[in-house]
C-alpha positions as CSV (number, residue, x, y, z in Angstrom):
1,X,48.2,100.7,-11.0
2,X,47.0,103.8,-12.3
3,X,43.5,102.1,-12.8
4,X,41.4,102.8,-9.2
5,X,42.2,99.8,-7.6
6,X,38.8,100.0,-5.1
7,X,35.9,100.3,-8.5
8,X,32.5,101.4,-8.0
9,X,31.1,101.1,-11.4
10,X,34.0,100.3,-13.5
11,X,34.0,96.1,-14.4
12,X,30.0,95.8,-14.0
13,X,26.9,95.3,-16.6
14,X,25.9,98.8,-17.2
15,X,23.2,99.5,-19.9
16,X,23.6,101.5,-22.4
17,X,23.0,105.0,-22.0
18,X,21.8,105.7,-25.4
19,X,19.7,102.7,-25.8
20,X,16.5,104.3,-25.2
21,X,16.8,106.8,-28.1
22,X,18.1,104.1,-30.5
23,X,15.0,102.2,-29.5
24,X,12.6,104.6,-29.7
25,X,13.7,106.7,-32.9
26,X,14.8,109.6,-31.5
27,X,18.6,108.9,-32.7
28,X,19.6,110.8,-35.3
29,X,21.7,109.0,-38.2
30,X,23.2,110.1,-41.0
31,X,20.2,109.1,-43.1
32,X,17.6,111.3,-40.6
33,X,19.4,114.6,-41.2
34,X,17.4,116.8,-43.3
35,X,18.5,120.2,-43.7
36,X,16.5,123.2,-44.9
37,X,16.4,123.0,-48.9
38,X,18.4,120.1,-49.1
39,X,18.6,118.1,-52.4
40,X,19.1,114.6,-53.0
41,X,22.1,112.9,-55.1
42,X,22.6,109.9,-56.7
43,X,25.5,108.1,-58.8
44,X,25.4,107.1,-62.4
45,X,27.6,103.4,-62.6
46,X,28.7,101.4,-64.8
47,X,26.7,97.9,-66.0
48,X,29.9,96.4,-66.9
49,X,33.1,95.0,-65.1
50,X,35.1,96.3,-67.5
51,X,35.2,99.1,-70.2
52,X,36.4,102.1,-71.5
53,X,34.0,105.4,-71.6
54,X,33.8,106.4,-75.2
55,X,31.1,108.7,-75.2
56,X,29.3,110.7,-72.5
57,X,25.9,112.9,-72.8
58,X,24.0,114.6,-70.6
59,X,21.5,117.4,-72.2
60,X,18.8,115.6,-71.6
61,X,19.4,114.5,-68.2
62,X,20.0,118.2,-67.7
63,X,16.1,119.0,-68.9
64,X,14.8,116.3,-66.2
65,X,12.5,118.8,-64.2
66,X,14.7,119.0,-60.5
67,X,18.1,118.6,-61.4
68,X,19.8,120.7,-59.8
69,X,23.4,119.6,-60.6
70,X,26.2,117.1,-62.1
71,X,29.7,115.9,-60.8
72,X,31.8,114.6,-62.6
73,X,33.6,111.3,-61.7
74,X,34.6,110.3,-64.9
75,X,35.6,111.5,-68.4
76,X,35.0,110.3,-72.1
77,X,37.9,108.3,-72.4
78,X,38.2,106.7,-68.6
79,X,38.7,103.0,-67.9
80,X,35.9,101.4,-65.4
81,X,37.4,98.3,-63.9
82,X,34.0,96.3,-62.3
83,X,30.3,96.4,-62.3
84,X,29.2,99.6,-60.1
85,X,32.3,101.7,-60.6
86,X,31.5,105.2,-60.3
87,X,31.2,107.4,-63.3
88,X,28.8,110.8,-62.0
89,X,27.0,112.2,-60.0
90,X,23.7,114.0,-60.2
91,X,21.8,116.4,-57.5
92,X,18.2,116.8,-58.1
93,X,15.4,117.9,-55.4
94,X,14.0,114.5,-54.8
95,X,15.4,111.0,-55.3
96,X,13.1,110.4,-57.5
97,X,14.2,113.2,-59.9
98,X,17.6,112.2,-58.9
99,X,16.8,108.8,-60.0
100,X,15.3,109.9,-63.5
101,X,17.9,112.6,-64.3
102,X,20.5,109.0,-64.3
103,X,18.2,107.6,-66.9
104,X,18.0,110.2,-69.2
105,X,22.2,110.2,-68.8
106,X,23.8,108.6,-72.3
107,X,27.1,106.9,-71.9
108,X,28.4,104.4,-74.6
109,X,31.3,102.0,-73.4
110,X,33.9,99.9,-75.0
111,X,33.6,96.6,-73.2
112,X,36.7,94.8,-72.2
113,X,37.4,91.7,-71.5
114,X,37.2,91.3,-67.4
115,X,37.3,88.7,-64.9
116,X,35.4,88.2,-61.4
117,X,36.2,84.3,-60.2
118,X,39.7,83.5,-58.9
119,X,40.7,80.5,-60.7
120,X,39.5,82.5,-64.0
121,X,42.4,85.1,-63.1
122,X,44.9,82.5,-62.0
123,X,44.6,81.3,-65.6
124,X,44.4,84.4,-68.2
125,X,47.9,85.7,-65.3
126,X,48.5,88.6,-68.0
127,X,45.9,91.4,-67.8
128,X,42.5,90.9,-68.8
129,X,41.7,92.7,-65.4
130,X,42.2,96.4,-66.6
131,X,45.2,99.2,-65.6
132,X,48.0,100.3,-66.2
133,X,51.2,98.0,-65.8
134,X,49.8,95.5,-63.9
135,X,48.4,92.1,-64.4
136,X,46.0,89.4,-62.9
137,X,48.7,87.4,-61.1
138,X,51.0,88.8,-58.7
139,X,53.3,87.2,-55.4
140,X,52.0,88.6,-52.6
141,X,55.4,86.9,-51.0
142,X,56.6,83.9,-50.1
143,X,58.3,82.1,-46.9
144,X,60.2,79.1,-45.9
145,X,62.1,78.5,-43.2
146,X,65.1,77.1,-43.2
147,X,65.7,73.1,-44.4
148,X,62.1,72.5,-45.2
149,X,63.1,70.0,-47.8
150,X,62.6,67.2,-45.1
151,X,60.2,69.0,-43.2
152,X,57.7,66.0,-43.6
153,X,60.3,63.4,-43.3
154,X,59.2,60.5,-40.4
155,X,55.7,62.1,-39.4
156,X,53.2,59.7,-38.8
157,X,50.6,61.2,-40.3
158,X,50.0,63.9,-43.1
159,X,47.1,65.5,-45.0
160,X,47.1,67.3,-48.2
161,X,43.7,69.1,-49.1
162,X,42.1,72.3,-50.3
163,X,40.5,74.9,-48.0
164,X,39.4,77.8,-48.5
165,X,36.5,80.6,-47.9
166,X,35.1,83.3,-50.5
167,X,34.5,87.1,-50.9
168,X,31.8,88.4,-48.8
169,X,30.5,91.9,-48.0
170,X,30.5,94.6,-45.0
171,X,26.4,94.5,-45.3
172,X,26.4,97.9,-43.2
173,X,22.9,97.9,-41.7
174,X,23.5,102.1,-42.5
175,X,24.6,102.8,-45.5
176,X,27.6,104.7,-46.5
177,X,27.2,108.1,-46.9
178,X,26.7,112.0,-45.4
179,X,24.6,115.1,-46.2
180,X,26.6,118.1,-46.7
181,X,26.8,121.7,-46.6
182,X,28.4,124.2,-46.2
183,X,28.0,128.2,-44.9
184,X,26.9,130.9,-46.5
185,X,30.5,132.5,-47.9
186,X,31.5,129.1,-48.9
187,X,33.8,128.9,-46.8
188,X,33.0,126.1,-44.5
189,X,31.6,123.3,-44.9
190,X,29.7,120.5,-42.4
191,X,29.0,117.0,-43.1
192,X,26.7,114.4,-41.1
193,X,28.0,111.8,-42.0
194,X,28.2,107.7,-41.4
195,X,32.1,106.9,-41.1
196,X,34.1,105.0,-38.4
197,X,37.0,107.8,-38.0
198,X,35.3,111.9,-37.7
199,X,37.7,113.9,-38.3
200,X,39.8,111.9,-40.2
201,X,36.8,112.3,-42.7
202,X,36.7,115.7,-42.0
203,X,40.6,116.1,-43.1
204,X,40.0,113.9,-46.1
205,X,37.8,116.7,-47.1
206,X,40.0,119.9,-46.4
207,X,42.6,118.3,-47.9
208,X,40.4,117.6,-51.3
209,X,39.1,121.0,-51.1
210,X,42.6,122.9,-50.1
211,X,40.6,124.2,-47.3
212,X,42.3,125.3,-43.7
213,X,42.5,123.4,-41.1
214,X,39.0,124.1,-38.8
215,X,37.2,124.6,-41.9
216,X,35.5,121.8,-42.4
217,X,33.3,120.1,-39.9
218,X,32.4,116.4,-39.5
219,X,29.7,115.0,-36.7
220,X,28.6,111.9,-36.2
221,X,26.1,111.7,-33.7
222,X,25.3,107.6,-34.2
223,X,26.0,104.9,-37.2
224,X,25.2,102.0,-37.7
225,X,27.7,99.8,-38.2
226,X,30.7,100.0,-40.5
227,X,33.3,97.1,-39.6
228,X,35.9,98.6,-41.1
229,X,34.6,100.2,-44.5
230,X,34.4,103.3,-43.4
231,X,37.4,105.4,-42.2
232,X,37.0,108.7,-45.0
233,X,34.0,110.5,-46.9
234,X,34.9,108.4,-50.5
235,X,33.6,109.6,-53.8
236,X,30.0,109.4,-52.5
237,X,30.9,112.1,-49.7
238,X,33.2,114.5,-52.1
239,X,30.6,114.4,-54.4
240,X,27.8,115.2,-52.3
241,X,29.9,117.5,-50.7
242,X,30.8,119.0,-54.6
243,X,27.4,119.7,-55.4
244,X,26.9,121.1,-52.8
245,X,29.1,124.2,-53.4
246,X,28.1,124.0,-56.6
247,X,24.3,124.4,-55.6
248,X,24.8,126.7,-52.9
249,X,22.5,123.9,-50.7
250,X,22.2,121.0,-48.7
251,X,23.0,117.5,-50.2
252,X,22.3,114.2,-48.9
253,X,24.0,111.4,-50.9
254,X,23.4,107.7,-49.2
255,X,23.7,104.7,-51.0
256,X,21.1,102.8,-51.7
257,X,21.0,98.5,-50.6
258,X,22.5,97.6,-53.9
259,X,24.8,100.4,-53.6
260,X,26.1,99.0,-50.1
261,X,26.8,96.0,-51.9
262,X,27.9,96.2,-54.0
263,X,30.6,99.4,-53.7
264,X,30.6,99.7,-50.0
265,X,33.5,97.0,-49.4
266,X,34.5,93.3,-49.1
267,X,36.4,91.2,-47.1
268,X,38.9,89.3,-49.3
269,X,38.9,85.6,-50.2
270,X,41.2,83.5,-49.1
271,X,42.1,79.4,-50.6
272,X,44.8,77.1,-50.5
273,X,46.3,73.9,-50.8
274,X,47.8,72.9,-47.3
275,X,50.0,69.8,-46.3
276,X,50.2,69.6,-42.7
277,X,52.0,66.4,-40.6
278,X,52.3,65.6,-37.0
279,X,53.9,62.9,-34.4
280,X,51.5,60.5,-33.3
281,X,51.4,62.2,-30.0
282,X,50.1,65.2,-32.3
283,X,52.5,67.2,-32.7
284,X,53.0,69.6,-35.5
285,X,55.7,69.0,-37.4
286,X,55.2,70.5,-40.4
287,X,53.2,73.1,-42.6
288,X,52.7,74.0,-46.1
289,X,50.7,75.9,-48.1
290,X,50.0,77.3,-51.6
291,X,47.7,80.3,-51.2
292,X,45.8,82.9,-52.9
293,X,42.8,85.1,-52.7
294,X,41.0,88.2,-54.4
295,X,40.8,91.5,-53.2
296,X,39.0,92.5,-56.1
297,X,40.4,95.3,-58.5
298,X,43.3,96.5,-56.4
299,X,46.6,94.5,-56.8
300,X,47.3,95.5,-53.1
301,X,43.9,94.6,-51.7
302,X,44.4,91.0,-50.5
303,X,44.7,88.5,-47.8
304,X,48.1,88.5,-45.6
305,X,49.3,84.7,-45.3
306,X,52.1,86.1,-43.4
307,X,49.8,84.5,-40.0
308,X,50.0,80.8,-41.3
309,X,49.8,78.5,-39.5
310,X,47.3,80.4,-37.8
311,X,48.3,80.7,-33.7
312,X,49.9,78.1,-34.2
313,X,53.2,79.2,-35.7
314,X,55.4,79.9,-33.1
315,X,55.0,75.8,-32.0
316,X,55.8,75.0,-36.4
317,X,59.5,74.6,-36.4
318,X,58.8,74.1,-40.5
319,X,56.8,76.5,-42.5
320,X,56.6,77.1,-46.2
321,X,54.1,79.6,-47.6
322,X,53.4,80.4,-51.0
323,X,51.3,83.2,-52.4
324,X,49.7,85.1,-54.8
325,X,47.4,87.9,-55.4
326,X,44.6,87.6,-58.1
327,X,42.7,90.4,-59.4
328,X,39.7,90.6,-60.3
329,X,37.1,93.0,-61.8
330,X,35.7,93.3,-57.8
331,X,35.2,96.5,-55.7
332,X,38.2,96.9,-54.1
333,X,38.1,94.7,-50.7
334,X,38.5,97.1,-47.4
335,X,39.4,96.4,-44.0
336,X,36.8,94.0,-42.3
337,X,36.4,93.3,-38.5
338,X,39.4,91.4,-37.5
339,X,41.4,92.2,-41.6
340,X,42.9,88.5,-42.6
341,X,42.4,86.7,-39.6
342,X,39.5,84.7,-40.4
343,X,40.5,83.5,-43.4
344,X,43.9,82.4,-41.9
345,X,42.1,80.5,-39.5
346,X,40.0,78.4,-41.4
347,X,42.8,77.7,-43.7
348,X,44.9,76.4,-40.6
349,X,42.4,75.0,-37.8
350,X,40.4,72.8,-40.8
351,X,43.9,71.4,-41.6
352,X,44.9,70.6,-37.7
353,X,41.4,69.0,-37.6
354,X,41.3,66.5,-40.3
355,X,45.6,66.2,-38.9
356,X,44.0,65.4,-35.5
357,X,41.4,62.4,-37.3
358,X,44.3,60.6,-39.3
359,X,46.1,60.9,-36.5
360,X,43.4,59.4,-33.7
361,X,44.3,62.0,-31.7
362,X,41.4,64.2,-29.8
363,X,41.3,67.1,-31.7
364,X,41.1,69.7,-28.5
365,X,44.3,67.6,-27.1
366,X,46.4,68.0,-30.5
367,X,45.5,72.0,-30.2
368,X,47.4,71.3,-26.7
369,X,50.0,69.9,-27.9
370,X,50.5,72.8,-30.2
371,X,50.0,75.9,-28.3
372,X,52.4,79.0,-29.0
373,X,55.0,79.3,-25.8
374,X,55.4,81.9,-23.2
375,X,58.1,83.8,-24.4
376,X,60.5,84.4,-21.4
377,X,62.0,88.0,-23.1
378,X,59.2,89.4,-23.5
379,X,57.9,88.6,-19.8
380,X,61.4,90.3,-18.5
381,X,60.0,94.2,-20.3
382,X,56.7,93.5,-19.9
383,X,55.4,90.6,-17.6
384,X,51.6,91.1,-17.9
385,X,51.9,91.4,-22.1
386,X,50.5,88.9,-24.1
387,X,53.3,87.2,-26.1
388,X,55.1,86.7,-22.4
389,X,52.3,84.1,-21.1
390,X,50.3,83.5,-24.2
391,X,50.5,80.2,-24.0
392,X,49.4,79.8,-20.5
393,X,46.3,82.2,-21.5
394,X,45.5,79.4,-23.8
395,X,45.7,76.5,-21.2
396,X,43.7,78.0,-19.0
397,X,41.1,79.1,-21.5
398,X,41.1,75.4,-22.7
399,X,40.3,74.3,-19.7
400,X,37.7,76.7,-18.8
401,X,35.5,76.2,-22.1
402,X,35.8,72.2,-21.8
403,X,34.2,72.7,-18.9
404,X,31.4,74.7,-20.1
405,X,30.3,72.7,-23.0
406,X,31.0,69.0,-21.7
407,X,33.6,68.5,-24.3
408,X,34.6,65.2,-22.5
409,X,31.4,63.4,-22.2
410,X,29.8,64.8,-25.7
411,X,33.2,65.1,-28.3
412,X,32.9,62.0,-30.1
413,X,34.9,60.8,-33.6
414,X,33.9,62.0,-36.7
415,X,31.4,60.3,-38.3
416,X,30.3,57.9,-35.3
417,X,26.8,58.8,-35.0
418,X,24.4,56.7,-36.8
419,X,20.8,58.1,-38.1
420,X,19.7,61.3,-40.7
421,X,20.5,64.1,-38.3
422,X,24.1,64.4,-36.9
423,X,25.0,66.8,-34.1
424,X,29.3,67.2,-34.4
425,X,31.7,69.3,-32.1
426,X,34.6,71.7,-33.1
427,X,36.6,74.3,-31.9
428,X,39.1,76.8,-33.3
429,X,41.7,79.6,-31.3
430,X,42.4,83.1,-32.4
431,X,44.5,86.2,-31.3
432,X,45.1,89.5,-31.5
433,X,45.8,92.8,-31.1
434,X,43.6,95.2,-29.8
435,X,46.3,98.3,-28.6
436,X,45.6,101.7,-28.5
437,X,47.0,104.8,-29.0
438,X,46.5,108.2,-29.0
439,X,45.9,111.3,-29.9
440,X,42.1,111.4,-28.4
441,X,42.0,114.4,-25.9
442,X,38.9,114.1,-23.3
443,X,37.1,117.0,-21.9
444,X,35.5,116.3,-18.5
445,X,33.6,119.9,-17.1
446,X,31.6,120.0,-13.6
447,X,28.9,122.4,-13.4
448,X,27.9,124.6,-10.4
449,X,24.1,123.4,-11.5
450,X,25.6,119.7,-10.8
451,X,26.3,118.6,-13.8
452,X,28.9,116.7,-15.0
453,X,30.2,117.0,-19.3
454,X,32.7,114.6,-21.3
455,X,33.4,115.5,-24.3
456,X,35.7,113.7,-27.6
457,X,35.6,113.6,-31.3
458,X,35.7,109.9,-31.0
459,X,32.6,108.1,-32.7
460,X,30.4,105.6,-31.1
461,X,29.9,102.7,-33.8
462,X,27.9,101.7,-31.8
463,X,29.9,99.9,-29.6
464,X,28.8,101.7,-26.4
465,X,31.7,104.0,-26.2
466,X,29.1,107.1,-25.0
467,X,28.6,104.5,-22.4
468,X,32.5,103.6,-21.8
469,X,33.7,107.6,-21.1
470,X,30.6,107.9,-18.8
471,X,31.6,104.7,-16.0
472,X,35.6,105.8,-16.0
473,X,33.7,109.6,-15.2
474,X,31.3,108.4,-12.8
475,X,33.5,105.9,-10.9
476,X,35.8,108.9,-10.2
477,X,33.1,111.1,-9.1
478,X,31.5,109.0,-7.1
479,X,28.2,109.3,-9.9
480,X,26.0,106.6,-11.7
481,X,26.7,106.9,-15.5
482,X,23.5,108.2,-15.8
483,X,24.8,111.2,-14.0
484,X,27.7,111.7,-16.9
485,X,26.3,114.0,-20.1
486,X,28.7,112.1,-23.0
487,X,29.2,114.4,-26.5
488,X,31.2,113.2,-29.4
489,X,31.5,112.5,-32.5
490,X,32.5,115.8,-33.6
491,X,35.5,116.6,-35.0
492,X,36.1,120.2,-34.0
493,X,36.6,119.2,-30.6
494,X,39.8,117.7,-31.9
495,X,41.8,115.0,-33.3
496,X,40.9,111.6,-32.2
497,X,42.1,107.9,-33.0
498,X,39.9,105.9,-35.7
499,X,37.9,103.3,-34.3
500,X,39.2,100.3,-36.5
501,X,41.9,97.4,-35.0
502,X,39.8,97.3,-31.5
503,X,41.4,100.3,-30.1
504,X,38.8,102.9,-29.7
505,X,38.6,101.8,-26.2
506,X,42.5,100.9,-25.5
507,X,42.9,104.9,-26.7
508,X,40.0,106.3,-25.2
509,X,39.9,105.0,-21.5
510,X,43.0,106.5,-20.1
511,X,42.8,110.2,-21.1
512,X,39.2,109.7,-20.3
513,X,40.5,108.4,-16.7
514,X,43.0,110.9,-16.3
515,X,40.9,113.7,-17.9
516,X,38.1,112.9,-14.6
517,X,40.9,112.5,-11.8
518,X,42.2,115.8,-13.3
519,X,39.1,117.8,-13.0
520,X,37.8,116.1,-9.8
521,X,40.9,117.2,-8.2
522,X,40.3,120.9,-9.6
523,X,36.5,120.4,-7.9
524,X,38.0,119.7,-4.8
525,X,40.3,121.8,-4.6
526,X,38.2,125.0,-5.7
527,X,35.5,123.7,-3.1
528,X,38.4,123.4,-0.1
529,X,39.5,127.1,-0.7
530,X,35.3,127.7,-0.5
531,X,34.9,125.9,2.5
532,X,38.1,127.0,4.4
533,X,39.6,123.2,4.8
534,X,43.0,121.9,3.4
535,X,43.0,120.3,0.0
536,X,43.4,116.8,1.3
537,X,40.3,116.7,4.1
538,X,38.1,116.6,1.4
539,X,37.8,113.1,-1.0
540,X,34.9,111.5,-3.0
541,X,32.1,108.7,-1.8
542,X,29.5,107.7,-3.6
543,X,26.8,111.0,-4.3
544,X,28.5,112.8,-1.6
545,X,31.5,114.9,-1.2
546,X,33.6,114.0,2.7
547,X,34.8,116.8,4.6
548,X,37.3,115.2,6.9
549,X,37.3,118.4,8.6
550,X,33.9,118.5,10.4
551,X,32.9,114.7,9.3
552,X,30.6,115.9,6.8
553,X,29.3,114.6,3.9
554,X,27.9,117.0,1.2
555,X,26.1,116.1,-1.4
556,X,27.7,116.2,-5.1
557,X,25.1,118.8,-6.3
558,X,24.9,121.0,-3.1
559,X,28.9,120.7,-3.6
560,X,29.1,121.8,-7.0
561,X,26.6,124.9,-5.8
562,X,29.4,125.9,-3.3
563,X,31.6,125.6,-6.8
564,X,31.8,130.1,-6.7
565,X,32.6,129.8,-10.4
566,X,30.4,128.5,-13.0
567,X,32.6,125.3,-13.8
568,X,35.4,123.5,-13.4
569,X,37.4,121.7,-16.4
570,X,39.7,119.7,-17.1
571,X,41.8,118.3,-20.3
572,X,43.7,115.3,-21.2
573,X,46.1,112.9,-23.8
574,X,47.9,110.8,-24.6
575,X,51.8,112.2,-24.5
576,X,53.2,112.5,-27.5
577,X,55.4,109.5,-29.6
578,X,58.4,111.4,-28.7
579,X,57.4,111.5,-24.9
580,X,56.5,107.8,-24.7
581,X,60.0,107.1,-26.2
582,X,61.4,109.5,-24.3
583,X,60.8,108.2,-20.6
584,X,60.3,104.5,-19.8
585,X,58.1,105.3,-16.2
586,X,55.7,107.1,-19.2
587,X,55.7,104.2,-21.2
588,X,55.3,101.6,-18.5
589,X,52.3,103.9,-17.0
590,X,50.5,104.5,-20.5
591,X,50.9,100.9,-22.7
592,X,51.2,98.4,-20.1
593,X,49.2,99.4,-17.2
594,X,46.5,101.7,-18.2
595,X,46.6,99.6,-21.4
596,X,48.2,97.0,-23.1
597,X,47.4,94.9,-25.9
598,X,47.7,91.2,-27.6
599,X,44.0,88.8,-26.7
600,X,43.5,85.8,-27.6
601,X,40.7,83.1,-27.1
602,X,38.9,80.0,-27.7
603,X,35.4,78.8,-29.3
604,X,33.6,75.2,-29.6
605,X,30.5,75.5,-31.5
606,X,28.1,72.3,-31.9
607,X,26.2,71.8,-35.1
608,X,23.2,69.3,-35.9
609,X,23.3,68.2,-39.2
610,X,20.8,67.1,-41.6
611,X,22.4,64.7,-43.9
612,X,19.1,64.3,-46.1
613,X,18.8,68.2,-46.7
614,X,22.3,69.4,-46.1
615,X,21.3,71.9,-44.0
616,X,23.2,72.9,-40.9
617,X,21.8,74.4,-37.5
618,X,24.2,75.2,-34.7
619,X,22.8,74.6,-32.0
620,X,25.2,75.5,-29.3
621,X,27.8,78.0,-28.8
622,X,30.9,78.3,-26.4
623,X,33.3,81.4,-26.6
624,X,35.9,82.3,-24.1
625,X,37.8,85.5,-24.6
626,X,40.6,86.4,-22.7
627,X,40.7,90.8,-22.1
628,X,42.1,93.0,-19.7
629,X,40.5,95.4,-17.7
630,X,36.9,95.4,-18.3
631,X,35.2,98.4,-17.9
632,X,31.8,97.6,-19.2
633,X,31.0,93.4,-18.6
634,X,27.7,93.8,-20.5
635,X,29.1,95.9,-23.0
636,X,31.7,93.6,-23.1
637,X,30.0,89.9,-23.6
638,X,27.9,92.0,-26.1
639,X,31.0,91.9,-28.3
640,X,31.8,89.0,-28.2
641,X,28.0,87.2,-29.0
642,X,28.2,89.6,-32.0
643,X,31.5,88.6,-33.4
644,X,29.8,85.5,-32.8
645,X,26.8,86.3,-34.7
646,X,28.8,87.9,-37.5
647,X,30.9,84.7,-37.4
648,X,28.4,82.3,-38.0
649,X,27.1,84.7,-40.8
650,X,30.2,83.5,-42.6
651,X,30.2,80.5,-41.2
652,X,26.9,79.1,-43.0
653,X,25.0,82.0,-45.0
654,X,27.0,84.8,-46.9
655,X,28.6,84.8,-49.7
656,X,29.6,87.8,-52.9
657,X,28.2,85.8,-56.3
658,X,29.6,86.6,-59.5
659,X,27.9,86.5,-62.7
660,X,31.1,85.3,-65.2
661,X,29.3,86.3,-68.1
662,X,28.3,90.1,-67.3
663,X,30.8,90.5,-64.4
664,X,28.1,91.5,-62.0
665,X,27.2,90.6,-59.0
666,X,24.0,88.7,-58.4
667,X,23.2,89.1,-55.1
668,X,23.7,93.0,-54.0
669,X,20.9,92.7,-52.1
670,X,19.4,91.5,-48.5
671,X,17.4,88.9,-50.3
672,X,19.8,86.5,-51.9
673,X,22.7,87.6,-50.5
674,X,21.9,85.2,-47.6
675,X,21.9,86.6,-43.5
676,X,21.2,85.0,-40.2
677,X,17.4,85.7,-38.7
678,X,16.9,85.8,-35.1
679,X,16.0,82.0,-35.3
680,X,19.0,81.2,-36.5
681,X,21.3,81.7,-33.6
682,X,21.8,79.3,-31.2
683,X,22.4,79.7,-27.6
684,X,25.6,82.1,-27.1
685,X,27.6,81.5,-23.8
686,X,30.4,83.6,-23.0
687,X,33.3,83.7,-20.1
688,X,35.7,86.7,-19.9
689,X,38.8,85.8,-19.0
690,X,39.5,89.4,-17.8
691,X,43.4,89.9,-16.5
692,X,42.8,93.6,-15.3
693,X,46.0,94.1,-14.3
694,X,47.0,94.3,-18.0
695,X,44.9,97.8,-18.4
696,X,42.0,97.6,-21.2
697,X,42.2,96.2,-24.6
698,X,40.4,96.2,-27.1
699,X,37.9,93.2,-28.3
700,X,35.8,94.3,-30.7
701,X,36.7,92.3,-33.4
702,X,38.9,89.0,-32.3
703,X,35.3,87.3,-31.0
704,X,34.3,87.2,-35.0
705,X,37.9,85.1,-36.0
706,X,37.2,82.0,-34.9
707,X,33.9,81.2,-35.5
708,X,33.7,79.9,-38.9
709,X,36.5,77.3,-38.2
710,X,35.3,75.9,-35.0
711,X,31.6,75.1,-36.8
712,X,34.0,73.6,-40.1
713,X,35.4,71.5,-37.7
714,X,31.6,70.8,-36.0
715,X,30.0,69.8,-39.3
716,X,33.9,67.0,-40.2
717,X,32.8,65.7,-36.0
718,X,29.2,65.1,-37.4
719,X,29.3,64.0,-41.1
720,X,32.7,62.6,-40.5
721,X,33.5,64.0,-44.0
722,X,35.2,67.6,-44.8
723,X,32.6,70.4,-46.3
724,X,36.4,73.0,-47.7
725,X,34.7,75.8,-48.3
726,X,33.1,78.6,-46.6
727,X,30.0,79.0,-45.8
728,X,29.0,75.4,-45.6
729,X,25.8,75.6,-47.3
730,X,23.7,72.8,-47.6
731,X,24.8,72.4,-51.5
732,X,28.6,72.0,-50.4
733,X,27.3,69.7,-47.5
734,X,26.2,67.5,-49.6
735,X,28.3,67.5,-52.8
736,X,31.1,66.4,-50.0
737,X,28.7,63.6,-48.8
738,X,28.2,62.5,-52.6
739,X,32.0,62.5,-53.0
740,X,32.4,60.2,-49.9
741,X,29.8,58.1,-51.2
742,X,31.4,58.2,-54.8
743,X,34.8,56.7,-52.6
744,X,36.6,59.7,-53.0
745,X,39.2,60.7,-50.5
């Protein structure tokens, strides 16, 4: 097995190495970077959801005190597609001066028809959202299994209902943006960016300015969240760099909170009319859905419904999907933590619980009856792979969580409780990829003074990547993680893969391990020559080098001082794609032993619903997450808890609200865009169902997938009536209760 069989630090709970820096404010985020003579930039944005620019006059703005330069993003005659669309950027001495300049710019618009609600765009299917050659509604990819016309024949019960979830914002705590600075000769550009992809951001700017490789450097020492929305320089980054070149001064352009919500990215909505039928034992016989969603002004940026019915698809014999992509005049969607999966989870899991109630089958029993099977064929080529054993994994996880939450004791028939405060339990499953890839070059240097340095261009989004690197190296060298100095987030070191798709840990860990092992071997080889012993007589033990020739135990730092050279250094990276394709042993080592892909999990929520106010409180939450080899158990548990917290926000609070008349988002802030506080969170009990033989697999995204569906089903269990649309707000809860009192199904 490529990973050490005896692991001293790997798999333990290790506090983040940069925790003190973050807690004390010493950590410098992009927003904290201030360069000599630095200017500040702001962007003028369209107040209209759809318009053309008739005239653009900057004469008055150029006379405002502190003005330094403009960068034109859209010219007169151009079309704007949403309220917040970028028009022109201005650089000035201070933020206040820049705001004064924006107010002095005169823009005349020709206002056009717009649509910001999915239902409105569906009714106006031609083109009221703008752009050449597009319509409001486009086909999204339909699918039907053979002989579906008889799919529901013989079912013991069927349910047909509407379900959905609205558009939400990434709400990154650190907004999008960067600081840009050119050298004196205007030949090299350095940016300090808030990004999930350090080399990609540098490359995006290099391509824009038609520069040579290495002439743009991106630095991201710390960043305050991206969740899929920060993979390049974006227009604000390009504008800052253009303004910096024009003025020959550093320029900072960071979005404010309203801009962050308005243009920083959204997760697409998803709505569907689901018809589901099953046998009396709870086996799903047929699943039919007519679904749609919006990803804003981009025709293709919407949710994919190709994975419906979510998780259970391989076990369902009859499936029909109709999918429409709805274009609206709101910002374009971006990837958001586990793209597509939370929406598909809601459409599937809520329908399953409704069918379970109709069949009078326990929801847990129903899920056990519909688990995707283990894949025998896959097991022959990748026995450690998720698909090869997914049914067995889910079955084991359900058994674990069943005991954790006392399901058999506390679950009850939907709506069975008396009184105004009703409690309920609901569950949902999820699946994800999480595999790694290269390139992710890593360098490990052991210095003669006893210090150890690790270098990578990869970024730490707040996921404890620094600590992960230190843990692996410390385990190999017999040290503690605090003995390792880690530098990352600098594109000048070389390429690295973006942090998306839960790929950072599995993408970087193998290279870190290989670099550490190679550095260790080079260190011991050099030391053996100095000690006049054979290399195989030296080994590493905790804190020491063991010399078997004389049973001497040399403290690590003392051993370093005897190297006779300033340092020993090792570099390692993934094999190339071609090398992996051409070598089965290499492919086996790197893609099924060092890393693997495919994870799943089970989540259960307990809620209390006040039937007089409609307020839902999540009182307890349980999460079982399967994974491969755990590097830092504390960080893994934190990722799962953080994913649940994010999912609880999706479930109960978050939604972007747009005004039909103006086309503007009315809650582009942190006051009316609702987010949970610490007091709103329940106790979250996490169990890591680890399989170390599978190697490292990323789990950053999957823990947020099933949460909202589990909460929705817990609400149904509590009050006995379905609240079909997330977030499950008091208004929607009361509406569902009123609907039942009115005698509607």
